[in-house]
C-alpha positions as CSV (number, residue, x, y, z in Angstrom):
1,M,173.1,101.2,-3.5
2,T,171.1,104.4,-3.2
3,K,168.1,105.0,-5.5
4,K,166.2,108.3,-5.4
5,S,162.7,108.7,-6.6
6,Y,160.8,111.7,-8.0
7,S,157.0,111.5,-8.6
8,N,154.3,113.7,-10.2
9,G,151.6,111.3,-9.1
10,E,151.3,109.7,-12.6
11,V,154.9,108.6,-13.1
12,T,157.8,108.1,-10.8
13,V,161.4,108.6,-12.1
14,T,164.1,106.8,-10.3
15,W,167.8,107.7,-10.3
16,E,170.7,105.5,-9.2
17,P,173.7,107.9,-8.8
18,S,176.2,105.0,-8.7
19,K,175.2,104.0,-12.3
20,C,175.2,107.5,-13.7
21,T,177.9,108.2,-16.3
22,H,177.0,111.9,-16.6
23,S,176.5,111.7,-20.3
24,G,174.3,114.7,-20.2
25,N,171.6,113.2,-22.5
26,C,168.9,114.0,-19.9
27,V,169.9,117.6,-19.6
28,R,170.3,118.2,-23.4
29,G,167.0,116.4,-24.1
30,L,164.8,117.9,-21.4
31,G,166.7,120.7,-19.7
32,Q,163.6,122.1,-18.0
33,V,163.3,118.8,-16.0
34,F,166.9,117.7,-15.5
35,K,168.8,120.5,-13.7
36,P,172.0,119.0,-12.2
37,K,173.0,122.2,-10.5
38,E,169.8,122.4,-8.4
39,Q,168.3,120.4,-5.6
40,P,166.3,118.4,-6.2
41,W,167.9,118.0,-9.6
42,I,164.8,116.4,-11.2
43,K,161.9,118.9,-11.6
44,I,159.2,116.3,-12.2
45,D,156.4,118.8,-12.8
46,A,158.3,120.7,-15.5
47,A,157.1,118.5,-18.4
48,S,154.5,116.0,-19.3
49,S,154.8,112.5,-18.1
50,E,155.1,111.3,-21.7
51,D,158.0,113.6,-22.4
52,I,159.7,112.6,-19.2
53,I,159.3,108.8,-20.0
54,N,160.6,109.3,-23.5
55,Q,163.7,111.1,-22.2
56,V,164.4,108.6,-19.4
57,K,164.3,105.8,-22.0
58,K,167.3,107.5,-23.6
59,C,169.6,107.2,-20.6
60,P,172.6,105.2,-21.8
61,S,173.8,104.0,-18.4
62,G,170.4,102.9,-17.0
63,A,170.8,105.2,-14.0
64,L,167.4,106.7,-14.8
65,G,164.3,104.6,-14.7
66,Y,160.6,105.0,-14.4
67,F,157.4,103.3,-13.5
68,L,153.8,104.3,-13.8
69,N,151.9,104.8,-10.6
70,K,148.7,102.9,-10.1
71,E,145.5,104.9,-10.3
72,S,143.5,105.1,-7.1
73,E,140.0,103.7,-7.5
């Protein structure tokens, strides 16, 4: 199973294409970040980490996920 990752240094968004139902929630909710006709399709720097996390949580299929990156000391 392929999982792709996109990071802005603070948060990493993961996407599992095989789980994606293409509901379009991500695009409708945060179109400046999720651009399915472009490569890479997730523009991780186009919104705040908080906005991205909130939108990822709305993914109905679970294809999108996220984790916070550890801060370097």
